[in-house]
C-alpha positions in Angstrom: 73.3 135.9 89.6 76.8 136.7 88.6 79.4 134.1 88.0 83.1 134.1 87.2 84.9 132.0 84.6 88.6 131.7 84.6 91.0 130.0 82.3 94.7 130.3 83.0 97.1 129.1 80.3 100.8 129.4 80.9 104.0 128.1 79.3 107.0 127.2 81.4 110.4 126.8 79.9 113.1 125.3 82.0 116.4 123.5 81.6 118.7 121.1 83.5 121.6 122.5 85.5 124.1 124.4 83.3 121.8 123.7 80.3 123.7 120.6 79.5 122.5 118.9 76.3 122.1 115.3 77.4 118.5 114.2 76.8 118.4 111.5 74.2 115.3 110.9 72.1 114.1 108.0 74.3 114.7 110.0 77.5 112.8 113.0 76.1 109.8 110.8 75.4 110.0 109.3 78.9 110.3 112.7 80.5 107.3 114.1 78.5 105.1 111.1 79.6 106.3 111.5 83.2 105.5 115.2 83.3 102.0 114.6 81.8 101.2 112.1 84.5 102.7 114.2 87.2 100.7 117.3 86.3 97.4 115.4 85.8 97.9 113.8 89.3 98.1 117.3 90.9 95.1 118.7 89.0 97.2 120.8 86.5 95.9 120.1 83.0 98.8 119.6 80.5 98.1 120.9 77.0 101.5 120.2 75.5 104.9 119.1 76.8 107.9 119.2 74.5 111.3 118.1 75.5 114.3 119.5 73.6 117.9 118.2 74.0 118.7 120.9 76.4 115.4 122.3 77.8 111.7 121.6 78.3 108.5 123.5 77.2 105.5 122.8 79.4 102.2 124.4 78.3 99.4 123.9 80.9 96.0 125.0 82.0 96.2 126.0 85.6 93.2 125.7 88.0 92.6 128.9 90.0 93.8 127.1 93.1 97.4 127.2 91.9 99.7 130.1 91.4 102.2 130.0 88.6 105.0 129.8 91.1 103.4 126.8 92.9 102.9 124.9 89.7 106.4 125.5 88.5 107.9 124.6 91.8 105.9 121.4 91.9 106.8 120.3 88.4 110.5 121.2 88.7 110.9 119.6 92.1 109.2 116.4 91.2 110.7 116.0 87.8 114.2 116.1 89.1 113.8 113.0 91.3 
């Protein structure tokens, strides 16, 4: 009996509009925690989230039910609220 095993790891890097450097250290910690919770709630497994003053790095393990575009759209859309 054949079986398939898939692990999809991907890193997203995105920035706020016009790449404005306005994330303070406290905001960066809050944003990281928020994105961890947001991704876990959707079934995306966060490995590491690092917030820089002008951009974010999000490294996740995607389930096979998500495409890269769907995951990125979900994270970006819900993190800007």
